[in-house]
N, C-alpha and C positions, 0 to 999 in steps of 0.2 A: 504493500500500500504506500502511495506517495505521500510526501509531506508529514511523515511520522517524525515526531521529535526524537532526536538522537540522545544517547546517553550523555554525550558531551554537553548538549544544550540544557539537559536537565541539571547537570552539574553547575553550569554557568548561572542558570536561574537560581539555584540554591545559594551560590556564593553571593549573587546580587541581593537576594533577600536578606541574608545574614549581615552583609555590609550595610544595607539600608536600615535594618533594625538597629544596629549598633550606632549608626550615624544619628538616628532619632534619639537614642539614649544620650549621646553626647550633646545634641541640640538642647535637650531638656535640662542639661547641666549648664547651659549658657553659651555653648559654642554656636557661632554663625554656621548656617547649613553647609556651605561649601567647605569650610574648614573642618566641620564635623565629619563630612563624608571622606575628605582626604585622610584624616587620622584613622577613621574606621578602615579604610582600604590599606593603610600602612600596617595596622594591627593584623589584618587578614594576611598580608604578605609574610608577617613574622610567623604566623601559624604554619606557613608553607616552607619553613626553614629547611633547606636540604639536609638530609641526615648525614651526608658525607662531610658537612662542614663541622659537625660536632659543636664545640663551644667557641668556635671562632667565626668572626665575620670575614668572609672572603671578598676581596676587592681586587680591582685592576688599577695599577698605577701606570700612567702613560704620559708621554711627552717627548720633547726634543732632547734626548740624552742618549749616551752610549749604554749598551747593556753592562750590567755589573759583572765583575770578575768572580764574585762569590756571594752567597746569601748574606744579607745584613739583618742582624737581630738587635732591636732596641729594647732592652730589658725595662727601662724606665717608662716606656710607652706600651709595652706588651705588643709590639708589632714586629713581624718578620717580613722582609722583602726578599723574594726569591729571585735568583739571578738568571734563570732560564728565560730567554725571550719568547713571548707568545706571538703566534701568527694567526691563530684561528679564533679570534675574539670578535665581540660586537663593536669594537673600536674601529670604525671604518676609515682608517687612514694608515699611513706608513710610519707613524710614530713608533718608538720603542714601547712595548707593552709588557709589563711584568705582573706576576701574581704577588699578592701580599695577604697575610692573615693577621687579624686583629683580635686579640683575646677579649671576650666580653664576660661580664659578671652574670648576666642572664639574658634571656631573649625577650626584650621589652623595648618600648620607645625610648625610655630614659637611658638604657644601656647603649642604644644606637647613637643617641646624642653624645654620650660620653666618648664612644668610639670615634665619632666624627671629629670631636675636638682634638683627640690625640693624633688622628690622621692629619688634621690641619697643622698641628705643631710640627710634625715630621716634614710635610711638604713645604711649610713656611720656612723651616730651617734650611731645607734643600735650596729654596729660592734665594735665601740670604747669602749662602756661601758661594752661589753662582752669580751673584749680583743681578739676579732677575733676567739673565740673558737667554733663558730658554723656558718654554712652557712646561709645566708639570701639573697633572690633575689626577683625579681618581673617580672610579665608578664602581657601583655594586648593584646587583640585581635587586636586593632588598630595598635600598634607599633611593635609587634613581629610577624615575619613570621614563618610558619611551614616549616622546611627544612629537608633535608636528603632524602635518598631513600634506598630501599632494592633491592639488585642485586642478580642475579643468582650466585651460586657457580661457580668458574672458572673451565674450563676443566682441568683434572689432568695433561695432557701432557703440557699445557701452563704453569701451575703453576710449574711443575717440571723443565721446561726449564728456567724459571726465577730464581728458586732456584739454579740450576746448574750454571747459568750465574754469580750470586753473588759469589758463592763458588769458581769459577775459577779466580776471580780477584786477582792480586798481593796483599799481606798483607797490604801495606800502603794505597792502593786504597780501599781495602775491609773495612778497619777501617773507612774511611770517608763515604763510601756508607752505612755501617751499621748505623752510626749516622744519616745520611740523612733519611734512612728508618724509624728510630724511630720518627723523627720530622714529617714525613708525616702522620703517623697513630695515634700518641698520642693525639693531641689537639682537634680533632673533637668530638662533642657530639654524643651519640647514638640517634637514632630517638626518643626514649622515653624521651630524654632530650632536645627536640626541644625548650622548653620554656627558655632554658639557652643560652644566646648569646655566640658564640664562635668565632666571626669574628676576633677580635684583636689577640686572641691566635693563630688562624690558620695563620693569616698573618705573625706574628713573627716567627712561626714554619716553614713556607714555606721559609722565608728568611734565617733562620738557615740552612735548607736543601740546599738552593741554594749555600750558602757559602761553605758547605761541598762538594758539587758536583763540585764547581769551583776548590777546592784544588785537588779533585780526577782527574779531567781532566788535571790539570797542572802537576800532577805526571805522568800521562799516556803520555801526549804530552807537555813536558816542553816548555815554551815560550823562544824565543831568547833573550839573554841579550842585553840591550841597553848600548852602549859605552858612555864614558864621553863626547866625541865630539858630539855624537848624541843628548845627553841631552842638551848640550850647544846650539846646533842649534835649538832645540825645544823651549828652553827658550827665545832665541833671537827672534824667530818667534812670540812667545806669547807677548813679550814686544812690538814688532813692531805693533801688532794688537791693543794694548792699547795706542799707541802713547806716550809711556813712562810715562803715568799717571796711577799709580796703586792704587787701593783701597785696604783696608784690605781684602776684599773678593777676589780680584784678586790674592793677594799674597797667600792666603789660597788655591785657586784653582790651582795656578801654582805649589805649593808644593805637593798637593795631586795628581795632574794629571801628573806631569813631574818629579819633584825632587825625590819624594818618593811615587810612584803611588800605591803600595800595592794592595789592593783589586780591585781597579778600573782597573788596568792593568791586573791583573790575571783574573778577570771576563771577561774583553773584549777579552782576548786571548781564554778563554774557550768558550765563545759564538761564536767566529769566527770559532773555531774548530768544534763546534756542529751544527751551523745553516747556515754556508756558506753565501749565498746571503742575507739571512734574518738577519744576525748578527748585522749589523749596526743599524737596527730598534730596536732591543732588547737592544743594548748598550745604545741607546738614552733613551729608556723606563726606564732603570735602573739608568742612571747617567747624562743624557745630555738634558732632556726636558727643554724648555724655562720656563715653569711653574715649578719652583723648588719644589713646594709643592707636585706635582704629580709624581716626580721621585720615583721609587720603593724603592731605597735605603733611600731616605729622609723620606718616610713614615715609614719605619722600625725604623729609628732613632727617629722620632717624637713619635711613640708609646712607645719606650723604655724610652724616656726622659720626658714623661708626657705632651707632647705638643698637643695631640689629644683631642678635645672636645668630650669626650666619651658619653655625654648625648645629643649631637646634632645629631639627626637622619639623617639629610642631610649630615653631615660630615661622618657618618658611611656608607651611600650609596656611597659616593665618594671612600672610602677605599675598599668597596666591589667591585666596578667597577675595581679598579686598581688590586685587588687580582686576577681577571680573567687573566690578562696578566702575573702576576708572576706565577700563576698556570701553564699556558701553557709553560713558560720557564723551570720551574722545571721538568715537565713531559717530555719535549723535551730533556733535558740533560740526564735524566734517560734512555730514549730510545736509546741514543748513547752508554751507558755504560752497561746496562743490556738488554738481549734479551726479549722483550715483545712488545705488540701492543700499542705503545705510541700514544697519540692524535696527529693528524696532525697539523703542524704549517701553518699559513697563509702566502702566498707569499708576 
């Protein structure tokens, strides 16, 4: 009989249900859905730990370096790098690829975070003593996902329409859009480079594109100037809400949002121009969430200022979840400036 579900499809359905159920549990504990699902999937992968690995995390170390003459064991890190060069791996390039094993205390997310930090120390030290003159990275089946996709070439008429739309923009707007287009295409890895993490590069690049597009919208639709009396009124309202007791954080917020709003005011204006009834939600996502760590702007600053725990897998899942919202905002603004089929925004 045709179209009978296979044993493999039953297995995949079972995995999907388990991961989905675990994600709902994490969501009830306060995790945002995308972050919850990412952590649930990581926990599932840990349950699939290859029996041949024992109590070690197996990784590949690869880069532009010569093969080792002998195995290297770092007792203080509990890491062993094996000297035999690998040629049959998922690393789709001609770099030198070596096996390495990392001892872990147990099979858990926390243990993987600890292992990642130790690997970072080793590869960071390697980079130091070579003065950063060659690339060196790592990959593991447990911790690194395979991402990317191959898409069909766009219809010529659609591509021509978008090209013409960019070329018709006034020169000051065109300059901002050109830079935004660069930031959209430049940071993402090719599919053959899936073993290389690009999350933080993509996030920073998308925020750069967002700021360029904010300026473009403000050139096309300048925001009304706020008079001195209006500013004084807003400051008085802000003071009344704090009962006259200001913290250093309150003073900073008052200056940033009222006295000299800059990016916040320009971005809020651009979002209102582009998204109408959805604008306030996106302004909140960028600048006003109660959880300040999840504000899109604060994440960008945390990345730039070295405040992100880059070896914490759960932290990277949080940023990946927030990137989805930033992605939607950036493409939505582009859709208001350049004629193309932009992703639909949620109501």
